[in-house]
N, C-alpha and C positions, 0 to 999 in steps of 0.2 A: 158403193161399197163405202163399209163405215172405218173409220181410222181408228185401229185399233192399236194396242201398244206394241213397241219394238219384240218385246219378249213372247209376243204371238204371233206365230209364223206358221204360215200356210206352207203347206208342201207343193214343192214347184212341179206343178202338172206339164207333162208336154202336151203340146197341142193335140188335140185329137177330134177325129170324125165325128161330127155331133150326129150324122145320120146311123152311128151305131147302135144308140138307143133303139130306134125303131126297128131297125135289121136283126136285131138278136134279143129283143124284148125287155131289157132292162131299162131303168129310170136314167135319164142325163146324169142324176146326183151320182148314182153308184158307176157310172161311165167315169167320172170326174175322179171320184173317188180313187178308182184304180188306176186312172191316169196318173195319178200322184204318187203312186208306189211302182210308177212306170210297167204296167202293165196296159196296153194301148190297142192293140188288133184284137179282131173277134175271135181270132185262134187262142190268143194268150187269155182274152178274158173267160172264154168258155172253160178253158182247162184249169183257170183258178177256182174260177165258181165250182167248176165239178171235177174235182180232181181224181183221177183213177190208178190203178196200180200199174196200168200200162205207160204209165209216164216216169216209172222207175228208170233209172239209169242202169246201162249195163255193166254189172260188176267186174266183167272182165277188163274193162279199162282202168279198173283201179292200180294204182303201181303195186307191185308185188304180188296181186293175187293169184298170177299164173303160179308163181315157184312156190307160192304157199298153200296152194290148192294140190299141188302134184306131192308136196313135203307130207302134209297131211293124210292123203290119199294113201301114200304108203304106210304111215302108222295105223291107219284103218285095217289095210291088207294084213300087215304082218302083226296085228294086235299089239302093238307097243303100249307100255305105260306112258301117261301123259301127266304133266302138271299143268294148271292154269293157274295164271298168276295175274291178279286183278287189284283195280284201285279200289280205295274204302269208301268212294261217294256210291249215290243212286247209280250214275252213268256206269263206274265201274263194276257195281254189283250185279247188277241187272247184264251187262256183259258176260262178266263170268258164270251167271245162271244160265243164258242164253247158250253159250257154246258147251259147258256142262251137261245140260239135259239133253242137248243134240248127240253130244259123244257116248251117253249113258243108254241112248236108245240103240245104239250100235253093239251095246253090250262091251265097250272097252273098259279097261281097268283106267278111270279117270279120277283125280285128285285136285282140291281145290285148295291156292293158299293166298290169302289177303292178308296185305302187312298191316302191323298197328300202326296208327298215326302217329301214336306217342312215342314209341320205342323205335321206331323204323322208318316211318316218313313214307314220301311219295317215291314211287319208282322201283324197278327191280334193281336193287343196289349188287355191288361187285361183292360184297360179302356173301350175302343169301346165295348167288348163283354159283359161289365156289362150294359152298356147304353142298347144295344139291347135286353140284359136279363131284365131290367127294363120295356123296352116296350112292351114287353110280345105278339109281334106282329108274331113273327116268330117260327116255330116249328123246322126248320131246317136250318141251316148254312153250304155252300160249300165253303171252302176256295180253289184256287187253285192257283198254282205255289208258296205256302207258307203254314204256319200252322204246319210242322211238327216239329220245336223247338219254338212254341209258350207255354212257360214252364210254365209261370202263368196262362194263360188260361186252360192250361192243370190240373193244381193244383185246381183253383178254382172249375171247371165245377165235380170234383168230389164230392163234398158235397153243391153244389148250384145249383138252379134251372136256367134252361136257355135253349135255343133251342139246341139239337142235333149238334154235328159237324161231318162233312166228309170231310178230306184233299185229295187232288190231287195233290201231290207236288213231287220233285224230287232233292232236297237239302238234304246234308249230316245230318244223325241224329246226332245231339249233346247232346242230352237229351232224356233217355231212362226211360220210366214210366213203364215198363215191360209188363204184359199181354194188350192184346187188350180189351178196353172199349166200349161199345154200344153206348155211349154218345159222342165218341172223338175218331173217326175211322180215321186212316192214311192209303193213298193207296200210295206206295212210293216203287220203287225198289231198293232204298237204304238204306231201315230199316234193321237193325241188324238182322241177321239171316234170310235174305231173300233167296230163291231161284232161283227168276227170273233170266232168263240166260242172261240179258242186261240191266244194270243199268243206262245207258247214255241216255235215254228218256229225251226228253225236259218235262216240264209242260203241256204244251198243248198235248203232246205224252200221257202221263198218263191221263189226262182227256179225251182224244180220246178211250183209251181202257176202261174207265169206261164207257164211253157211248155205247159201244160196249157190255159191260157185262149187263147193263141195258137193250138194246134193245132186247138181246137174253131173258132174263126173263119176258119181258112184255106179257100181255095178246093179244090175237089176235086182239081184238077190238083197241087197242092202238098202236100195230104194223102196222095198215092198216094206219095210220096216215103218213108213213114213205115209200117213196120210194124206190125202191130196191136199188138205186144206191146212196141212202143218204151217207153211211158210207163214201163212195170213193169221195164223193164232198166235205168233210170235209178235204180232205189230202193236199189241197190247204195250208190252212190256218195252218195245223200242218208243212207242210214243213218250210212255214216263222217262225213260231215259233222256229224251231230246229235251222233254219241257223243264225236266229238272236240272240239265246242264245248260240251260237258255241257249240254247241253239235256233237260229233261226226259223222261223214257221213259214220258209217259203220253198219252191223248189220242189224237191224230192220227200223234204222233211215235211213238208205239208201233207202231202200224198200220204206219208205212213202215219203221222198224227190224227188227220182227220179218220183215216180208216179205224186205225189203232184204238182212237176214243170209242168206236160203236162195237169193236171187239170187246171193251171193256166190260161191257152188260152182259157178255156171255163167255168171259175168261173162263179157259179150260187149266189155268193155273190154279192149283188147290189153295197153296197160301195166300196168292193175291184175290182169289175169291172170297175167301174168311175175312181177309182186310177191309174190302170193300163192304162188306154186310156189316162189319163191325163198325166202320168211321164213316162212311157215305150215307148222307140222308136220303138223298134222290137218285136212286140206283138206276133209274130207266133214263136220266139224261145226266149221265157223267161228263163234267166239262173238264177244260184244262185248268181251272180254277181248283177243281177238286184234286187234279194231280199235282198242281203247282204250290197249293197250301195245306194237303191235308195227306196226300200217298206219300209224294217224294220227302217231305220233309222227317217223315217218320224213316221210310228207308235210309236216310241219311243220317238220324240222330243216334244210331247205334255205333256209326263209325265217329262219331263227333265226341261222344260221351264215354264209350268204352272200347268197344272195335266192333266191325262189321259182320262177325260172323254170323250172327243172328239176323240180319237183313238177308244175307246169303242163303241161309237156311230157310228164310219165310218162303223164298222162290225155287227152292230146289228139294223140299222134302215134302213128305204128308203125314195125316194122322193128328193123332191128338196133342201133338208137341206143338203145332201151329196155334192151338189159344194161347200158349204159355209166351210164345213169341211174340204175338201180337201185344199182351198184356207189358211185355217187356219193352215192346218199341214205343208204346202210348208212353210209359213213364220215362224212356230216355228222352221222349220229344218234350215231354215238360219239363222235365230237368234242363234241358238245352235252352228252351225258351226263357227260362230263369235265368241261367246264366249269362246268358246273351243282354237281357235287359240291364243286370247288374253292371256287365263291363261296360255298356255302352251310357248309361247314367254315370260311371266313373269319369269316364271320357270327357263326356259334357261338360260335368261339375269342375274338370281340373284345367280346362283349357278354355283360352279365350277363342271362339272360332270368329268370331267377326273381325277380329285382328289377324288369325290364320287365313282365313279367306283372301283379304286385302293384301297380305303382304307375302304370304308362303304358296298361296295357290294351291297346295297338297298338305296331307297331314300323315306324318310318320311318328311311330312312336313303339316302345316296347314294355314289357313287363315281365318279372318273375312270377308273379301270380296268376296271369290270365291264363284260361283253358285255350290252347293251341286250336280245339276242334270247332269253335265258334268263331275265330277269327276273320274268317271269310266273309259270314253274314254279317259280324259287327260291322266290318269294313262298307260293306254295302249299305248298310244302314246310314253310313257317316255320308255317302256318298250320295244317297237319296235326298237326305237333309240340308246338307250344305253346299252341294252341286261341286265338290272338288275330289280328287283321286285320294284314296288313304290305304296305307300299307302298315299291318299291324305286326309286331313279333310277340312270339313267347320267348325268355331268356330260360336256358338252364344248361349248368354247366360249362358255361363261356361259350356256348352255341345260340344262333339264332335261327328259329323257324316262324316265316310269317306268309302272310296271305295279304294279296293288294287286290282294290277291286277300284276300277276308274269309270269317268264320264265318257260318252260316246265322242267328247271333242279331243281326249288326251289317249294315244296309243300306249299304254301303259308298258305290255310287253316289248313294242319296238323301242322305247325309250330307256328301259332296262337293261336294254342289251350291249350298249356301250359300257355299262359296269359290270359285264360278266366277268372280270378277273377279279373282283370283291366276293363272290358266291362261291360256295361250295356246291351249290344244286341250284337250278333255275329252269322254269318252265311258265307255260300259259298260253293266254288269247291276249286279244288287243284288249280286253277290258278287263282282265283277270291274270292274276300270277301267283306261282308259289315260290318262295326263296328261302334256301338256307345259306346260313354264313356265320364265321367267327363274331363275335360280339366286337373284337377290336377293329374290324372293320365299321361298324355301325357309324360313326361320328362321318366318317370319309363319306358313306353311303349317304347319310342323312342329309349333309351340305351339298353333294352335289347332284342330288334328286330334287333338292330346292332352287338350287340353279337352273335345271332343267325346266323345272315344271314355270319357273317364273319367266322363262323365255319361251315358252311355247303357250301357257294357259293365260288369255287375256280377261281384263276385269270382266266384259261382256261374257265371257264363256262361263263364269261362275253365277252368273244370275239365272235363278230357274226359269226355264223356256216351256212352253208350251206349244205344240205342233197340232194343227187341226187341219181338216180335209178342206172344209166348205163354209162359206158363208151362206148360213140359210134363213129365208122368211119363215115366222111360225106357221104361213099357210102352206110350205113346203112339208111340215110335219106330219104324218100321218102313217097306217098301219102298213103301208106298201114299203115306205122308206125303213121301218123298223125290219119287216121281213129281209128286205135286200141287204141289209147291215147283218143279218144273222148268216145268210150265205157266205160272209166272208171270215167266219168262225173256222178253225181255230185262232183265236188271238194270241199274241205274245212277241216275242223278240223277233224283228223283221217284219212283224204283221200286226203292229197296234189296232186296238179297237178304235173306229172311226170317230171322229170330236169335230165339233161344228161351233161357228160364232154366228151371234145374231145381236144387231144392236137396240139400243130405243127400246127396251122391254121394262113395262113398269109393274112397279111391286103394289099390287092388289092386297096381298096380307101376308103374314109370316108368321112362325111361330118357332122358339128355341127348343131343343132337345138335349139329354144329357150335359144337365148343367150349363146349359149355353156353348156346347162343345160343337154342335152341329145345328142346322137351320132348315126349317121347312119353309118353301116360299110358293106364291101363287103368282106366276107372272103373264103380262098380257101383252101381246103385239099384233099390230095386223089386225085387231079385231077377234083375235084366237087367245084363249088360256091354257096355261099347262100348269101343271104343279111341278117343282123340282125341289132339289135337295142337294146342299151341301154340307160336306163333312170338314171335321177340324179346322174350323175357320178362327180367324184373328182380330185383334182389332181394328186392322185395317177394313175386313171386310163388315164388321159390325157398326162401322160408321156409315157404310155405303147402305146398310140395310134399313129403309124408313119406307114406311108405308107413304105411296105417291111417287116415290124417287124413280126415276130412269137410270137403268144399269145396262151396261154392255156384259154379255157372259159367253163362257167358252165353256162347253159341255158336251156330254154323251147323251145317246138317246137309248132309253132300255125300256121293257115291261114290265111294269109295276102289278103283283098279283096280290091281292088282297081277298081272301076267301074264295067265293066265285067271280069276282071283280076283275078286269085284267084291264089297265089303263096305260097310255104311255107315260111314262116320267123323264125329265131332265136331270141328268148328274153334272152339277156345275163344278168345274176344275178350278175356274178362276172366274173374277168379275172386277169391272171396275165403273 
């Protein structure tokens, strides 16, 4: 075993039965990769490598789904007017389109409202609910990807008239109103006391489960309106939402995303089909990368720059209007990228991050000039670059609206909970949050969060870490291991692409690319030679790259296609 740097950490693998490889036909390397992800029995390995829809959990276990199903079934039978209230991100937009398109097939009078990020903010507000109640137009409101923590509405609806509310959500519960109520029903795997076996569904995943539950309970005349493959055809959208919201690609998320990626090649959604034809190059092999970096950013861009209505319309309408919507989303996405870049550059130029990382362990700032629609992704950029949590606020008329992102070492949502008295609104997950508060509370918040971060984040936590699966010899690298790595796709949160280490690699040759920002190398170890590439190299790396030098590398294995030639290439993540 090679002595690698402390920040190269091997996944802790449970002890496995080495006879498994022969028993189920996979290599010892794959068995050990899966063991490092706590997948150790032959049943677990087979179900992970070959996920099927039979592995999806029974929707009836979800908290609130029984009451929610009965309430919506009553609306369907009575032909009640329904309002869908969604969030403005990709998960919320997709959730809204799923339930909207489903109810429209039942010929119901259903409308959708997606709040404006800039004027209204996240979640169902009391002001909006009172307005809808006063109009007396809707009998039922379905909130998707929000609503769990709409405390003021939940209190108001106890004693005041208004439409009943069904919530399909996946956010942590910060407000507990005790027993379930028939006029405010929450379907959420994260509710306190939930026994649902998987809590990490996206909002669209919860909405999908709700649709399954409704379909099972509908009368035969209604069920006839849906083709046998109706539910399967929804999985392309569920997959996009799951990846866009960075949900772990394990358990039933893995099942739905893997199947959903296949469905994208033959999607029946007119708007999604047009977008794929317009922006995806390899339409036969749509990947998680295409969703995460091409499709999802466009769906999110409308809500970040203007409002999310156009993204919803893309997934819910047909005809010539779709071409204009796609052009608009492309424009919004380009504008979003420029704004994001400008804010990030401003932050980096105006702050000493070496000092911040060393002394404060967290970055918190506010500005009247920032676009709040991109603050979450700018915060993510800071986390990736400096490996500390970041919370950014837009200040407007004495109020702060912010987004935070965190590292895997720091529970942002949990630590913010102790400061709840400073917030007007607050929600999120372990590594992401949204906050609204009075600007007068900023100084107190800032000081207390720095205290919390300094107490809980150690110096070693801020060092960039690389996690790898196995140490390999170049003799172990072949087409079989590449094929087995591909069996583990889709990669993402909870299921990272496997990476490896190899020591004592001799540099035979190298050359720089893109003004010496990247480098291609030819490496030799144990008598075998492989091409390798490393992106975004720094001075430290350049000092190591000398022909004849021997280096230790941490890398991924991929297939490099050049014309008609296919070769194995190593993508180096770090070296010393």
